[in-house]
N, C-alpha and C positions, 0 to 999 in steps of 0.2 A: 916669536917676534923679537923686535928690538926697537930701541929709541935711536932714531937717526942722529948721527953726530953726537952721541952721548958724551964723549970726552969733552966736547966744547960746551954742552948744555949742563954738565954736572955742577959747575959752580953756581949757575943761576938756580938750579933746583935746590942746592944746599942753602943758598941765601934765603929762600922762601920758607924754610922749615922752622918749626918751633924748636926751642932748645931740647925738649925731650925727644922729638923725632930725630933731630940731628944727632943726639947722643946714642940713639938706637942703631945707627948705621955703623956696621963693623967692617964692611968690605967695599968693593968697588963696582959690583954688578948693577946694571940699570934697574933690574927688578927690585933690588933692595932699596934703592932711592925712590922708586915708584910706591913701594909699600910704605915708606915714611910719609909721603904725601897723603896716601890713603888714610893712615892712622891720624894724621893731623886733621883730616876732613871728617872723620867718622864721628857721628853723634852717638856715643855709647849709652846715652840716657833715653834715646828715642824708643817709644813703645813698639814700633815696628822695625826691628833690626834689619830685616831683609831689605826694606825700603831705604833705611839709613845707609846700608852697605852699598846699595845701588847709587845713591847720591854721592857717596865718597868716591866710588869708581868713576862716575862721570866727571868729578872734579880732577881726578888724575888724568883722564883722557883730555880734558880741556887744557890742563897745564902743558901736556906734551904737544897738543895741537898748536897752542900759542907759540911754543919754542920752534916748532917746525915751520910755521908760517913766517916767523922772523927770518929764518935762514933758508927758506924755500926748500925744505927737506920733506921726506915722507917716512913715517914710522909705521910699523905693523905691530899691533898689540893684542895678542890673545892673553888676557889676564884672568886669573881665577883666584878668588879669596873666599875662605870659609871661616866661620866661627865655631865650627863643629856641629852646628844645627842648620843654619841657613848658609846659602852660598850665592855669590854673584860672579858673573863671568862676562868678558867682552870678546867679541870678534870685531876688531876695529883697525882701520888704517887712516892715516892723515892724508894719504894719496888717493889714487884711483881705487874705488871700491873693489874692483875685480882683482886687485893685487893683495887683498887681505888674506892672511893665512887661513886655512880651513878650520872649522870647528863643527863638531857633530854632537848631537844629543840623543840619548836613548833613555826612555822612561817606561815605566809600567811592567818591567820584567825584573827578574833576579839573575845576577851573573853567578853561575855555579861552576866551580872547577873541581875536577877529579884528575889528579896527576898533572899532566901537561895539557889536558884538554879542558877548555872552558866553553860553556854554552849559556845561552839565555833560556831560562825556564819560567813557566808560569809561577808567580809568587804564591799562589794559593792564599792561605790565610796569613802568610808571612808578609812583612812590609816589602813593598816594591822598592826599587832603587831608581835613582836618577844619576846618569853618568854623562860626563862631558869628556870628549877626547878630540885631539887634533885630527885623527883619522878613525874611521870605524874599526873597532876591535875584532869584528867578525863580519861574515857575509849576511848577518841577520838583517832582515828587511826593515826593522824598526828604527834604524839609525836615521835621524833627521838632520840634514845639513842646515846649519845656522846661517842666515843671510849675512852678507857683509854689513858692518856698522850696526851691530845688534847687541843689546844688553840682555843677558839671561839672568833671571833671578829665580832661585829655588828656595821656597819657603819651608818652614819646619815640617809642614804636612805634605811635602814633596810636590806642592803645586808649583808649576813652572810658568813663568811669564817671560815672553819675548817682547822687547820694546826697541824701536829704532833709536839709534844714537844720533841726536841732532845737535852737533856742536857748531857754534857760530864763531 
């Protein structure tokens, strides 16, 4: 996805950042600027980091929505952030929900590759995986389409929560 009219919105985004988030930006991609907003909003002391990451992601989506409303634009934002243990992702658009880029979820299996052939296998006693992809990676029937304007949270125990994104 992308931030609509990012070149025009870039200055407003930069203006709203803390000094440390501003200094962390090294390039010009919209994703780097959105990550800076995320880091500014993330409560690293929260006991539930998955929930804190979800709140920071919602703040990013709210910021982009506010910019798009000002200029009557529509952005599509499939964003994924992880701290190495928990993850949060969005399938979101500021426009018509049906225009959101696709996002799929696969859980409870293990992705196993031998050479060029990768398949899903029963995890047995091994830990299962949770995968998010813009398109299914296989014809495996367990890929779940994520509805438009949905926040996906993956906890450390691989518990997956889907919640509607209600930005005002």
